[in-house]
Structure formats: structure tokens, C-alpha cells
C-alpha positions as CSV (number, residue, x, y, z in Angstrom):
1,M,181.2,-104.1,-126.8
2,L,182.3,-102.9,-123.3
3,I,185.6,-101.3,-123.5
4,V,187.4,-101.0,-120.3
5,D,190.8,-99.5,-119.9
6,S,192.7,-101.6,-117.1
7,Q,195.2,-98.6,-116.0
8,V,195.0,-94.9,-115.9
9,H,196.8,-92.8,-113.4
10,I,195.1,-89.5,-112.0
11,W,196.7,-87.1,-109.8
12,G,196.5,-83.6,-108.3
13,A,199.3,-80.9,-108.3
14,N,202.0,-80.9,-105.9
15,T,201.4,-78.1,-103.5
16,P,201.9,-77.1,-99.8
17,E,198.3,-77.7,-99.0
18,R,198.9,-81.5,-100.6
19,P,202.5,-82.1,-101.1
20,W,204.0,-85.2,-102.8
21,P,206.9,-87.0,-101.4
22,A,210.4,-85.8,-101.6
23,R,211.8,-86.5,-104.9
24,A,208.6,-87.6,-106.6
25,H,208.3,-86.8,-110.2
26,A,205.3,-87.1,-112.2
27,Q,204.8,-88.7,-115.7
28,R,204.0,-85.2,-117.2
29,E,203.9,-81.7,-116.2
30,I,200.2,-81.1,-116.2
31,P,198.2,-83.3,-113.7
32,L,195.3,-85.5,-115.2
33,G,192.2,-85.2,-113.3
34,H,189.0,-87.3,-113.4
35,E,187.0,-84.9,-115.6
36,Q,189.6,-84.4,-118.3
37,L,190.1,-88.3,-118.4
38,L,186.2,-88.6,-118.6
39,K,186.1,-86.2,-121.6
40,D,189.2,-88.4,-123.0
41,M,187.3,-91.3,-122.6
42,N,184.2,-90.2,-124.3
43,E,186.0,-88.8,-127.1
44,A,187.8,-92.2,-127.4
45,G,184.8,-94.4,-127.1
46,I,186.2,-96.0,-123.6
47,D,183.2,-97.1,-121.4
48,R,185.2,-97.5,-118.2
49,V,188.7,-97.1,-116.6
50,V,190.3,-98.6,-113.6
51,I,192.0,-95.7,-111.6
52,V,195.5,-96.6,-110.5
53,P,196.7,-93.9,-108.3
54,P,200.5,-93.0,-109.0
55,S,203.1,-93.6,-107.2
56,W,204.7,-89.9,-107.0
57,E,201.7,-88.8,-104.9
58,G,202.6,-91.3,-102.2
59,D,200.1,-93.4,-100.7
60,R,197.0,-91.6,-101.5
61,N,193.8,-92.7,-103.1
62,D,191.7,-89.7,-102.2
63,L,191.3,-88.3,-105.9
64,A,190.3,-91.7,-107.1
65,I,187.6,-92.3,-104.7
66,E,186.4,-88.8,-105.4
67,A,186.2,-89.9,-109.2
68,V,184.2,-92.8,-108.3
69,K,182.0,-91.1,-106.1
70,Q,181.0,-88.6,-108.8
71,H,181.1,-91.3,-111.5
72,P,180.5,-94.7,-110.2
73,E,179.4,-96.1,-113.3
74,R,182.7,-95.2,-115.2
75,F,185.5,-95.7,-112.6
76,A,187.0,-98.2,-110.3
77,I,190.0,-98.4,-108.1
78,M,193.1,-100.5,-107.7
79,G,194.3,-98.4,-104.9
80,R,197.7,-97.8,-103.0
81,F,198.4,-99.5,-99.7
82,N,201.8,-99.2,-97.6
83,P,202.7,-102.5,-95.9
84,E,205.0,-100.6,-93.7
85,A,203.0,-98.1,-92.4
86,P,202.6,-98.4,-88.4
87,D,198.8,-99.4,-88.8
88,A,199.1,-101.6,-91.9
89,K,198.0,-104.6,-90.4
90,T,194.8,-103.2,-89.1
91,A,194.2,-100.9,-92.0
92,I,194.3,-103.9,-94.5
93,K,191.1,-105.2,-92.9
94,T,188.9,-102.3,-93.9
95,F,190.9,-101.4,-97.1
96,M,187.9,-102.8,-99.3
97,Q,185.3,-100.6,-97.7
98,Q,186.4,-97.7,-99.6
99,P,184.2,-96.6,-102.4
100,G,185.2,-98.2,-105.7
101,M,188.1,-100.0,-104.1
102,L,188.5,-103.3,-105.9
103,G,192.1,-104.2,-104.8
104,M,195.6,-103.0,-104.5
105,R,198.7,-102.2,-106.9
106,F,202.3,-102.5,-105.9
107,S,205.1,-101.4,-107.6
108,F,208.6,-103.0,-107.6
109,H,210.0,-101.8,-111.3
110,I,213.0,-99.9,-110.1
111,P,215.8,-101.4,-107.7
112,V,215.0,-98.7,-104.6
113,L,211.3,-100.5,-104.4
114,Q,212.6,-104.1,-104.6
115,E,213.8,-105.0,-101.3
116,P,210.6,-105.6,-99.6
117,L,209.7,-108.0,-102.2
118,V,213.0,-109.8,-102.5
119,N,213.5,-110.2,-98.9
120,G,209.8,-111.3,-98.0
121,K,208.8,-108.4,-96.1
122,F,205.7,-108.0,-97.8
123,D,204.8,-111.8,-97.3
124,W,202.2,-111.1,-94.7
125,V,200.3,-108.9,-97.2
126,W,200.0,-111.6,-99.8
127,S,198.5,-113.9,-96.9
128,E,196.1,-111.2,-95.7
129,A,195.1,-110.4,-99.3
130,E,194.4,-113.9,-100.2
131,K,192.6,-114.4,-96.9
132,L,190.3,-111.0,-97.3
133,G,189.9,-111.5,-101.0
134,I,191.8,-108.6,-102.1
135,K,192.9,-108.9,-105.9
136,L,196.6,-107.4,-106.7
137,M,198.1,-105.5,-109.5
138,I,201.8,-106.0,-109.5
139,L,204.6,-104.3,-111.4
140,V,207.8,-106.3,-111.6
141,P,210.6,-106.5,-114.1
142,Q,210.8,-109.7,-116.0
143,G,213.7,-110.6,-114.2
144,L,211.7,-110.6,-110.8
145,V,208.7,-112.6,-112.0
146,H,209.9,-115.8,-110.6
147,I,209.4,-114.4,-107.1
148,I,205.7,-113.4,-107.9
149,D,205.5,-116.9,-109.2
150,G,206.3,-118.3,-105.8
151,V,203.7,-115.9,-104.3
152,A,201.0,-117.2,-106.7
153,A,202.0,-121.0,-105.9
154,R,201.8,-120.4,-102.0
155,H,198.6,-118.7,-102.6
156,P,196.3,-120.1,-104.9
157,D,193.3,-118.3,-103.9
158,L,195.2,-114.8,-104.4
159,K,194.2,-113.2,-107.7
160,I,197.3,-111.4,-109.1
161,I,197.7,-109.2,-112.5
162,M,200.9,-108.8,-113.7
163,D,201.2,-105.1,-115.1
164,H,202.6,-104.0,-118.3
165,M,203.6,-107.5,-119.5
166,A,206.4,-107.0,-116.8
167,L,208.1,-104.7,-119.2
168,S,210.6,-101.8,-118.2
169,S,210.5,-98.4,-119.2
170,G,213.4,-95.9,-120.2
171,K,215.8,-99.0,-121.7
172,P,216.9,-99.7,-125.3
173,E,214.7,-102.1,-126.9
174,D,217.0,-105.2,-126.8
175,E,217.2,-104.7,-123.0
176,T,213.4,-104.1,-122.9
177,F,212.5,-107.4,-124.3
178,R,215.4,-109.5,-123.4
179,D,214.0,-111.2,-120.7
180,F,210.4,-111.4,-121.9
181,D,210.4,-115.2,-122.2
182,K,210.5,-115.1,-118.1
183,L,207.1,-113.8,-118.0
184,L,205.2,-116.3,-119.8
185,P,205.8,-119.5,-117.4
186,I,203.6,-117.7,-114.8
187,A,200.6,-118.0,-117.0
188,K,200.6,-121.6,-115.8
189,R,198.9,-120.1,-112.8
190,A,195.5,-120.3,-112.9
191,N,195.2,-117.2,-110.1
192,V,197.5,-115.0,-112.5
193,A,196.4,-112.8,-115.2
194,C,198.2,-110.3,-117.4
195,K,197.9,-106.6,-118.2
196,A,199.1,-105.9,-121.7
197,S,199.0,-102.3,-121.1
198,A,200.8,-99.2,-122.2
199,L,202.3,-101.0,-125.2
200,P,203.1,-98.2,-127.6
201,C,205.2,-96.7,-124.7
202,Y,207.9,-99.5,-125.0
203,L,208.5,-99.4,-128.6
204,K,208.9,-96.4,-131.2
205,E,206.6,-97.6,-134.2
206,P,203.7,-96.5,-135.9
207,Y,200.1,-97.8,-135.8
208,P,199.3,-100.6,-135.7
209,F,202.5,-101.4,-133.4
210,K,203.0,-104.7,-135.5
211,K,206.4,-105.4,-133.6
212,M,204.6,-105.1,-130.3
213,Q,201.8,-107.0,-131.4
214,G,204.2,-109.9,-131.7
215,Y,204.7,-109.8,-128.1
216,A,201.1,-109.2,-127.4
217,K,200.1,-112.4,-129.1
218,R,202.6,-114.3,-127.4
219,A,201.0,-113.1,-123.9
220,Y,197.5,-113.9,-125.4
221,E,198.7,-117.5,-126.2
222,A,200.1,-118.0,-122.9
223,F,197.4,-116.6,-120.7
224,G,194.5,-117.0,-122.8
225,P,191.7,-114.1,-123.8
226,Q,190.1,-114.4,-120.1
227,R,193.5,-113.5,-118.4
228,L,194.7,-110.8,-120.6
229,F,193.6,-107.1,-120.4
230,W,194.4,-104.3,-122.7
231,G,195.3,-100.7,-120.9
232,S,196.6,-97.5,-122.0
233,D,198.4,-96.0,-119.1
234,W,197.0,-93.0,-120.9
235,S,198.7,-90.0,-119.0
236,R,202.2,-91.0,-120.4
237,S,200.9,-92.3,-124.0
238,P,202.8,-91.2,-127.2
239,V,199.9,-92.1,-129.3
240,P,196.2,-91.1,-129.4
241,Y,193.8,-92.8,-127.0
242,R,191.7,-94.7,-129.4
243,E,195.0,-96.2,-131.1
244,H,195.1,-98.2,-127.8
245,V,191.5,-99.9,-128.5
246,D,191.9,-100.3,-132.2
247,M,195.1,-102.0,-132.3
248,W,193.2,-105.1,-130.5
249,L,189.8,-104.4,-131.9
250,K,190.6,-103.8,-135.6
251,D,194.3,-104.7,-136.4
252,A,195.3,-107.8,-134.4
253,P,194.4,-110.6,-136.9
254,W,195.6,-113.2,-134.8
255,L,193.0,-112.2,-132.1
256,K,189.9,-114.4,-132.4
257,E,186.6,-112.3,-132.9
258,A,184.9,-114.1,-130.0
259,D,188.0,-113.2,-127.8
260,K,188.0,-109.5,-128.3
261,E,185.0,-108.9,-125.7
262,W,187.5,-110.5,-123.0
263,V,190.8,-108.6,-123.7
264,L,188.9,-105.4,-124.3
265,G,187.0,-105.3,-121.1
266,R,184.8,-108.2,-119.8
267,G,188.0,-109.7,-118.7
268,V,189.2,-107.4,-116.4
269,C,185.9,-106.6,-114.9
270,E,185.2,-110.5,-114.2
271,W,188.6,-110.7,-112.7
272,I,188.5,-107.7,-110.4
273,G,184.9,-108.0,-109.6
274,W,183.7,-104.9,-111.2
275,K,180.0,-105.9,-111.8
276,L,179.4,-105.8,-115.6
277,P,176.4,-103.4,-116.7
């Protein structure tokens, strides 16, 4: 069975030669490069990873592109794009010509990043992405899922993935899951999928994460196996890499055997256009 992780960040150190944006903070002190990631993948039995360049490095995709050039069979990219850059409306037309680039990822998970989404400043991006066939990963809190639902309704040929089941980090459990039901209605849009990613990061519980599996099951029932993709967000994981896989492969009794290949790898590859081996 093909095992494909739908999200891992890689990045380099903050140096004068390659500085990060002001006030940027990584998930951990030691950067995760693609060679270390490849070693971790091999040890955990992960065949492929979708690299998602992190926000703290700004709008760079260079390290992800280098990883794809060296290991095209193991890595693909959902890259960063700045719609507010002076050349954005020109750059979007050639964005997908970069090596290994299969789409874009946008983060609106904290208030300081949400104004362009709420006020429609990025509406032109959704139109261009639909026209150009660019798939999107979008991270929003559950309270803003309705905005993405509107985008999906207006652009039915735009393929969107909701990241991390729209969960928010760093909050008490009751607040993290209070608005979970606001995610599920968007599953009615055939052009919207969901990443059940980084799940052990949101609840402090031992493997096999039974409480979190309850939420994953509800997402599975709403989106179906062909539109639900596991992911680790490995660089901030509090648990061993393999546990992210085994919770689906071995210890999710509610997940049908025939559906595991979709959730664990085939689904995300077909959704973003990463050719199956």
C-alpha cells in the first residue's frame, strides 16, 4: 500500500545570507531538512511526502524545489505564493512550471493573516487558480470555514483541501473542538477535500488517540475516503512518526479495509495530480 504524508514542513536556519521575515518563529529550534526527513520517512515506512514550505521562511519554495530535484519520486510541493507581491498576477501564470509544484498553500489560521480572506482581497487568486487548474491547501479556523465554502461554491472547478480539519493550535481542548461541526457542511462541495493532519498535536492522549479518532471518523463519514487524507506535520509531532500511520492502518476499526489505500496515500495523490507509481 502506498503511504503518502500530506504535509511536512522543511526549512533552513535563519541566517544573514538567508534571513527569515521579522518576528518569524519556527516550530522547533533545529531545522528539518529534506535529507533528515528522507531518513525519518524510511524508518517509518513512508513512501512519499507532500512538502509544504513553512510560513516562517516567508514566501520561499527553494528548499522544497531542491528536495524534489534530488528525490522526485519521494517529494512533491504545495508551495507558497504571495498574492500581494507586485508581480503576483504575472507570477501566478508560471507558478506551476516550478519543479515538483502541484499547487499552493495558504494560511489564515491567526487573526493577523485573515484580513485579505475576509475582505475578498484574494478573490482574484481563486479565479486565476480555477482557470489555471491550480489546487489549493487552505488553513483556516473552523469559524471561517463558511468563507471557504463560499469560495468553493463560486468556483466549482477549483480543488481545495481544508488543512488540519480546520483545528486551531495552542488552545484548550474544549475551545479547539467547540466549532468542529462548522467544518462538516463544506463536505457537500465535491471540489473540497480535507486533511486529517497533525491530529496528535491537538489532544494530549496516548496512542491510538481514541478521542481524536472520534473526530477523524466524523470527517471520514462527511468527506468519504477519497477526499480525506492523513498527514503528520512531522516537524511538530509529539509522537513517533509511525504512529501517525498506524492509527489509520491498524487501530481505526471504523475505517473500512478497502478505504485505507485512499486515506493513506492514493487519495491525496489523485487529488493534487501526483502520478501514482
